C-alpha positions in Angstrom: -6.7 5.4 -29.4 -8.3 8.9 -29.4 -9.5 8.8 -25.7 -8.4 7.2 -22.6 -9.7 7.8 -19.4 -7.7 7.4 -15.9 -10.0 6.9 -13.2 -8.2 7.6 -9.7 -6.4 10.4 -8.8 -3.4 8.8 -6.4 0.3 8.4 -7.3 -0.5 5.5 -9.7 -3.0 7.5 -11.9 -0.7 10.6 -12.6 2.2 8.2 -13.7 0.0 6.6 -15.8 -1.3 10.1 -17.8 2.7 10.5 -17.5 3.5 7.2 -19.4 1.3 7.3 -21.7 2.3 10.9 -22.8 6.0 9.5 -22.8 4.9 6.6 -25.2 3.6 8.9 -28.0 0.2 9.0 -26.9 -1.3 12.1 -28.4 -5.6 11.6 -28.0 -7.6 13.2 -25.2 -6.5 12.4 -21.9 -9.1 12.8 -18.5 -8.1 12.1 -14.7 -10.8 11.7 -12.7 -10.5 12.3 -8.8 -13.0 11.9 -6.1 -10.6 14.5 -3.8 -10.6 18.0 -4.5 -6.7 18.0 -4.0 -4.2 17.5 -6.9 -2.8 14.2 -6.8 -0.7 13.8 -3.6 1.9 11.0 -2.3 0.4 9.2 0.6 3.2 7.7 2.9 4.1 11.1 4.0 0.6 11.6 5.9 1.4 8.7 8.4 5.1 10.7 8.7 6.1 14.0 7.7 2.7 15.5 7.5 1.0 13.8 11.0 4.3 15.2 12.6 3.8 19.0 11.3 7.3 18.7 9.2 5.0 19.1 6.1 2.0 20.5 4.8 2.1 19.5 1.0 2.9 16.3 -0.5 1.8 17.1 -4.3 3.0 15.0 -7.5 5.5 17.2 -9.0 3.3 16.7 -12.3 3.2 19.7 -15.4 -0.2 19.2 -15.9 -0.3 21.3 -19.0 2.5 20.0 -20.7 0.7 16.5 -20.2 -2.9 17.9 -21.9 -5.0 16.5 -19.4 -7.9 17.4 -18.6 -8.2 16.9 -14.4 -12.0 16.1 -13.1 -11.4 17.2 -9.5 -13.9 15.8 -6.8 -15.9 14.0 -9.3 -16.4 10.0 -8.6 -16.8 7.2 -11.0 -20.3 5.2 -10.3 -20.2 3.0 -13.3 -18.4 0.9 -16.0 -20.3 0.3 -19.0 -18.2 -1.7 -21.7 -18.8 -2.4 -25.3 -17.3 -5.3 -26.9 -13.4 -5.8 -26.3 -11.3 -3.5 -28.0 -13.9 -1.1 -28.6 -13.9 0.9 -25.2 -17.1 1.9 -23.2 -18.4 4.9 -20.8 -17.1 5.9 -17.1 -20.4 7.0 -15.6 -19.6 9.5 -13.0 -21.0 12.4 -11.0 -19.2 14.4 -13.7 -21.9 12.9 -16.4 -20.9 9.8 -18.6 -17.2 9.6 -19.7 -16.9 7.3 -23.2 -13.4 6.1 -24.0 -11.4 4.6 -26.1 -9.0 3.1 -23.4 -9.3 3.0 -19.5 -6.5 3.0 -16.9 -8.5 1.6 -13.6 -6.5 3.3 -10.6 -9.1 3.9 -7.4 -6.4 2.5 -5.0 -8.1 1.1 -1.7 -10.4 2.2 1.3 -9.2 2.2 4.8 -11.5 -0.7 6.8 -13.5 0.7 9.7 -15.2 -0.9 13.0 -18.3 -0.7 14.2 -19.7 1.7 16.3 -21.1 5.3 16.8 -17.9 6.9 18.3 -15.7 9.3 16.6 -13.2 7.0 14.6 -10.2 8.6 12.7 -8.6 6.6 9.4 -4.9 7.9 7.4 -5.5 8.0 3.9 -6.3 11.4 2.6 -4.3 14.5 3.4 -7.7 15.8 5.0 -7.3 12.9 7.3 -3.9 13.2 8.3 -4.3 17.0 8.9 -7.4 17.1 11.2 -5.5 14.3 13.4 -3.0 16.2 13.8 -4.6 19.1 15.1 -5.9 16.5 17.9 -2.5 15.1 19.0 -1.5 17.5 21.6 0.3 16.7 24.8 -1.6 14.6 27.4 -4.5 13.6 24.9 -5.3 9.8 25.1 -4.9 8.1 21.8 -5.7 4.7 21.1 -4.8 2.9 18.0 -6.5 0.1 17.0 -3.9 -2.0 14.5 -0.1 -2.5 15.7 0.6 -2.7 11.7 3.0 -0.2 9.6 0.3 2.6 10.1 -0.6 1.7 13.6 2.9 2.2 14.3 4.0 5.5 12.5 0.9 6.8 13.9 2.2 5.8 17.6 5.7 7.2 16.8 4.5 10.7 16.0 2.1 10.6 19.2 4.1 9.6 21.5 6.8 12.1 20.2 3.9 14.8 20.9 3.7 14.1 24.4 0.3 11.9 23.8 -0.4 8.9 26.3 -0.5 6.3 23.9 -1.9 2.8 23.5 -1.9 0.4 21.1 -4.5 -2.4 20.6 -3.6 -5.5 18.5 -6.1 -8.5 17.5 -3.2 -10.8 16.9 -0.6 -11.9 19.6 2.5 -9.4 17.9 2.4 -6.5 16.3 3.0 -7.3 12.2 1.9 -10.4 12.4 0.1 -10.7 9.3 2.8 -8.7 7.1 5.8 -10.6 8.4 4.5 -13.3 10.9 4.7 -13.6 14.4 8.4 -14.3 15.3 9.1 -11.7 13.9 6.5 -9.3 14.7 7.2 -10.1 18.2 11.2 -8.4 17.8 9.3 -5.2 17.7 7.1 -5.2 20.4 10.2 -3.6 22.5 9.9 -1.3 20.4 6.9 0.0 21.8 7.5 0.5 25.8 11.3 2.3 24.4 8.8 5.1 23.2 6.6 4.6 26.5 3.7 3.5 24.1 1.4 0.8 25.9 0.9 -1.9 23.8 -2.1 -5.0 24.2 -1.7 -7.9 22.2 -4.8 -10.5 21.4 -7.3 -7.7 22.6 -10.1 -7.7 19.8 -12.5 -4.7 19.7 -16.3 -5.0 19.5 -17.2 -1.1 18.7 -15.8 2.7 18.9 -17.9 4.5 21.2 -18.1 7.7 22.1 -14.9 8.4 24.5 -13.1 5.0 23.7 -13.3 1.4 22.8 -16.0 -1.4 23.9 -13.7 -5.0 24.0 -14.6 -8.2 23.0 -13.9 -11.5 23.5 -12.7 -13.0 26.5 -12.6 -8.8 27.7 -16.2 -8.1 26.4 -17.5 -5.9 28.8 -14.3 -4.1 29.6 -13.8 -0.6 27.8 -10.7 1.4 27.3 -11.4 5.2 27.2 -9.7 7.1 24.8 -9.8 11.2 23.4 -9.4 10.3 20.1 -9.3 6.5 18.6 -7.5 5.7 15.4 -8.3 2.9 13.4 -5.5 1.1 11.1 -6.4 -2.3 10.5 -6.2 -2.6 6.9 -7.2 -1.0 3.2 -10.0 -2.8 0.8 -9.5 -1.8 -3.2 -12.5 0.2 -4.1 -14.4 -1.6 -6.4 -17.9 -0.5 -5.6 -17.8 1.4 -8.9 -17.1 -1.8 -10.9 -20.2 -4.0 -9.7 -21.9 -5.1 -12.4 -19.6 -3.8 -15.2 -18.4 -7.7 -16.4 -14.7 -7.7 -14.9 -13.7 -10.2 -13.1 -13.1 -8.7 -9.2 -11.1 -11.1 -6.9 -9.8 -9.2 -4.1 -8.9 -6.6 -6.2 -9.9 -6.4 -10.4 -7.7 -9.1 -11.7 -5.3 -8.7 -14.1 -2.6 -10.4 -16.6 1.2 -9.6 -16.0 1.0 -6.4 -18.1 -2.0 -5.6 -15.9 -4.9 -5.8 -18.6 -8.4 -6.5 -16.9 -9.5 -9.9 -17.3 -13.4 -10.4 -18.1 -15.7 -12.3 -15.8 -16.8 -14.9 -18.6 -15.9 -18.8 -19.2 -12.9 -17.4 -21.0 -11.3 -15.1 -19.0 -11.0 -12.7 -21.9 -8.8 -10.1 -21.6 -9.2 -7.0 -22.2 -6.4 -4.7 -23.8 -8.4 -1.6 -23.9 -8.9 -1.8 -19.9 -5.5 -1.6 -17.4 -5.9 -1.5 -13.9 -2.8 -0.7 -12.1 -2.1 0.5 -8.2 -3.5 -0.9 -4.8 -6.6 -2.0 -6.7 -5.0 -4.1 -9.4 -4.4 -8.4 -8.2 -2.2 -8.7 -10.8 -0.2 -12.0 -12.0 3.3 -12.2 -11.1 5.3 -14.3 -13.4 8.2 -14.3 -10.9 6.1 -15.9 -7.6 3.7 -17.4 -9.8 0.7 -16.4 -8.4 -1.4 -13.0 -8.6 -0.4 -10.6 -6.3 -2.0 -7.5 -4.5 0.6 -4.8 -3.4 -0.4 -1.7 -1.8 2.9 -0.2 -1.7 4.3 3.5 -3.0 6.8 1.8 -4.9 4.5 -0.3 -7.3 2.5 2.8 -7.8 5.4 4.5 -8.9 6.7 1.5 -11.2 3.7 -0.3 -12.3 2.1 2.0 -14.3 4.8 2.5 -17.0 3.7 -1.2 -17.8 0.4 -0.5 -17.5 0.4 2.5 -19.9 2.6 0.3 -22.6 -0.3 -2.7 -22.4 -2.9 0.0 -23.1 -1.0 1.3 -26.1 -0.6 -2.3 -27.8 3.1 -2.5 -26.9 4.7 -5.4 -25.6 5.1 -5.5 -21.6 5.4 -7.2 -18.9 5.6 -6.1 -14.7 7.7 -8.5 -12.4 9.0 -6.4 -10.3 10.1 -7.7 -6.6 7.5 -5.5 -3.9 9.0 -3.2 -1.6 8.0 -0.9 1.4 9.6 0.9 3.8 8.0 2.3 7.5 9.6 4.6 10.0 9.0 3.9 13.4 10.0 4.3 17.1 13.6 5.9 15.6 14.1 2.9 13.2 14.4 2.6 9.5 12.4 -0.5 8.9 12.3 -1.8 5.1 11.3 -4.5 3.0 11.6 -6.1 -0.2 10.2 -8.9 -2.0 7.9 -11.8 -1.0 8.5 -14.3 1.3 4.7 -15.6 1.3 6.4 -19.8 0.2 10.0 -19.6 1.5 11.2 -22.5 3.1 13.4 -20.6 6.2 14.5 -17.5 7.6 17.6 -16.8 8.9 18.6 -13.9 11.4 21.1 -11.1 10.0 22.5 -9.8 13.4 21.5 -9.5 16.6 17.6 -8.5 16.9 18.5 -7.1 20.0 20.6 -4.5 18.9 19.6 -1.5 16.6 20.8 -3.1 13.4 19.5 -6.2 12.2 18.4 -7.8 9.3 15.7 -11.2 8.3 16.5 -13.1 5.5 14.0 -15.8 3.8 15.2 -18.0 1.8 14.3 -21.2 -0.9 17.1 -23.1 -1.0 19.8 -20.9 -2.2 17.7 -18.1 -3.5 16.9 -15.0 -1.8 13.2 -14.5 -1.3 12.9 -11.4 0.6 14.5 -9.6 3.3 13.7 -7.4 6.3 16.2 -4.6 7.1 16.2 -2.3 10.4 18.4 0.6 9.9 20.5 -1.1 7.5 20.0 0.4 4.3 22.9 -0.8 2.4 21.6 -4.2 2.9 18.7 -3.8 1.4 19.8 -1.5 -1.9 22.0 -4.9 -2.3 19.6 -7.4 -1.4 16.7 -5.9 -4.1 19.2 -6.6 -6.9 19.8 -10.2 -5.8 16.6 -10.8 -5.1 15.6 -9.0 -9.1 18.3 -11.2 -10.7 17.7 -14.3 -8.9 21.1 -15.2 -8.5 22.3 -18.2 -6.1 23.2 -16.9 -2.1 25.8 -18.7 0.4 23.1 -19.1 2.8 25.8 -18.9 5.9 27.4 -15.8 4.0 23.6 -14.0 4.1 23.3 -15.1 7.8 26.5 -13.1 8.7 26.0 -9.4 9.2 29.8 -8.7 8.7 29.4 -10.0 5.4 28.4 -7.5 2.5 25.1 -8.8 1.1 26.6 -8.6 -2.4 29.4 -10.6 -1.6 27.2 -13.6 -0.7 26.4 -14.1 -4.1 27.9 -17.1 -5.4 29.8 -16.8 -8.3 
């Protein structure tokens, strides 16, 4: 392999470049990024950058040592593949880029709402800087979506003295991520922070100066100086149309992030890998395909993808991990509870510190912690090891998670 192209200038892209070099790849290496900024971390965009506590989250990478050509402000527009194992060509605004190996790390794009009014999303550092300047005292800020991003933006806006309203189509915050039962436990946080939360409200369009509502509230309007939309993201796959790769909610890969062709045989391509927010990878741990749009996966998965691209044996089977800072609380989640049998409370959710554990039999599938970082750290180890636990002990907040493991 003599020429590798990395498409995508986020964390997954830069970590893939670093992993390739660390594993002995000596050939030509090029990173293509649609943004003009050098790769940077995104989690601080809705936290420190939006709050004004930081203005630079550039990833600390030694590009000279990596011997990596950076094509910043250039966008991939198409992909032409040769026979499996023989590479292909990335079509881009910088011209055609032939490769022997390809890393697809183009991430995801925010979902927006219909309407001709101005709506802010929070995906790039420019988005964050622009919105930051508009969060002035007394400004009417309406946020659509009470998910992770919506809650974080609401936290910062309220601290800056804005009049904040959060509109959510579901009946509770975080209904998709955690389920309504757990999402309902966060409802008091909004009132405590002086934020108006309106659930079960659907938006028809973003108009000039506010929102037009849909459903039973059709004809109603919510006035706003600024509208922020945080209703999710979709993998950025448009440039892969017609490439022959299998695309289903993301770039379909095996457990090593090797891509799969959209043919009868489901041919696996070892010369093309996908990683980060755009990769729908097979998890042996959970027995299904996962699309994980979190920083931790973008940080850790590229090592496996780089190994696979270089023909080395490697399988990624980590349990997902995510954190959020909202309304003065550190909220952390590890694992996957999609198929869990039951959940148990670990502490009183009306208090400041508590956790929820999801179990299948005596296996700990996932944990959500609120200001209980030690629980999170210990639970991640238990989940990774798959060791059985005592459900009664897990439900006792006075028992350390590691002590709930059955011998």
